[in-house]
C-alpha positions, 0 to 999 in steps of 0.5 A: 731700052728699059734695062742697063748693064753693070760691068766692072773689073775684078777689084782689089782694095786696101793699103798695100794692095799693090803687092797683089801684082806679085801674084798676077798670071802673066808672062810679058807685062808692059807698064804704062805710067807717068814716069816724072810723077811715079818715079820720085814717089817710089811706087814705080819701082815697087810696081816693077819689083812686084811684077818681076816677083810674079815671074813675068818679063816686065818692060817699061814702055811709054810715059803718059804725062798729059791727056794722050793724043792719037799721035802718042798712041801711035808712037807707043804702039811702035814700041809695044809691038816689039815687046808683044805683051799679054798684060798691060799695067796702067799705073797713073791717073785717067790719062794713063788709063785712057792711053792703056785702053787704046793701046790694048785695042790696037794690040788686039786689032793691029790692022784697025783704023782710027775710025773703027776705034771711035765707033761707039760700042763697035770695037769687037771683043777684047781679051787676048791682052789683059789690062790691070789698072792701078789708079793714082788719083781719085777722080776719073774712075777710069779703072771702072769705065768703058771710055777712053778719051784721046785728043785729036792732034789736028783739032785739039778736040777730044775723041771718045772710044766707047765699049764695055770691052774697054773696062779693065780686067783688074783694078787695084785700089791702093790708097797709098798711091792716092796720098801722093796727089798734090792738093790742087789735083786732089780737088780737081779729081774730086770735082770730076768724081762728083760730076760723074756721080751726079750726072750718072744719076740723072742720065736718060740711061740710068737704071735703079742700080745705077742711081743708087751707086751714084747717090752713094758715091756723091754722098761720100764725095761731098762729105770726104773731099774737104776732109781729104784736104785736112792738115790732120793726118787722122782726118785726111787718111780715112777720107782719102780712102773714102774718096778713092772708093767713091771715085771708083764707084762713080766710074761704075755708075757712068759706065752703066749710065752716062756722064752729062752736060758738064762733060759734054761741055769740057772741050774747053779743057783740051782747047786751053790746057785746063785740067778736066776736073777743074772744068767739070767743077766750074760747070757742074753747078750751072748745068745742074741749075739748067736741069732743075727742078730734077727729082734725083737732085732733090732726093740727093739733097734730102739725103744730105739734110736739105729741106723744102720744095723740089725747086728749093732742094735742087737750088740748095744742092747746086749752091752746096756744091758751089760752096764745096768747090770754093772751099777746096780752092778751085777757081770760080770760073774760067777767067779766074783760071787764067783763060783770056776773054778774047780767046774764050769768045773766039772759041765759043761758037766751036765749043757750043757746036761740039757740046751739042753733038756730044752723046753726054749732052743728048743723054742729059735730062734735057738737051739744051738749045745753042743759046742755053749752052752759050749762056752756061759757058758765059756764066762759067767763064765769069764765075757767076754764082749758080743761084744769081 
């Protein structure tokens, strides 16, 4: 296929834009959120007030406090089915939005089985139930993506729903919500967004517009992520707005392209309870080195002020990303993140197998052999510098 499709929701941006909910055209709204995170901040109450001001009947259904499992979706569906919403508002991070996307599908196709849900780009047309995404993190870009990630209750492995029909109807980017992230979450989320941008640019599916979106997002993230963690309010607030926008743009990029090898290898996250962004941040410099030399990496490095041969540019970009993640306080490897050696070695063959069957691996610039995947995992576990 020599063309690509860029699909994104209607976007509302700016501090205070949560108020846009007061004007939405809806009759029955169900809110999906992470209650323990959103209630103390006051944003859950504000969201409910704005929805009620629109004249819609609003109900709180389901709290998603971790990556959602298939069982979680079935449990929430039982309650959602009684309320019969015409609109779902997803207030939260990527896990909340993934759950909302799955719920939307099953509300429109209540007789569908899970095998249909996991059939790539085979969900059918969605549109009877609107989905409004209100992100509270600056990482997944899920408000713009065509993917929902769910965890299989039996295997603890991730399963993907993929369809352009999953892209939300409306996204509201209010940077006040992103201000509530703790710094470790902010760093992990930024790593996830950067992985999206870098990997979308080099995917076999990437078209010219996708590459330009990905480059723009990557440049902004590399420059704004450290500032978003600054102790100076004057530095951090504008940087957080930049990070929120860049993460959203990176989400657009992977929707029209694909994530890459670090995402194909992120099964280590659900297997051991490690945050998705942390896993991608640990893996990204190593997967970049595997794919180097790569002309897109070299172009991005030049735009960031690096010089030298294509090989030198690729190496310096991987090293710069490594240094950036260390500066944000992210662990250098899975061992430093608390994963024991015995548990890691026991899981390694299965992790390699799952990586090689991932669409993200197949769409990477070069799909690695099992021995190469194992070597990348080993380096990521020990925290080896990507240039060593």
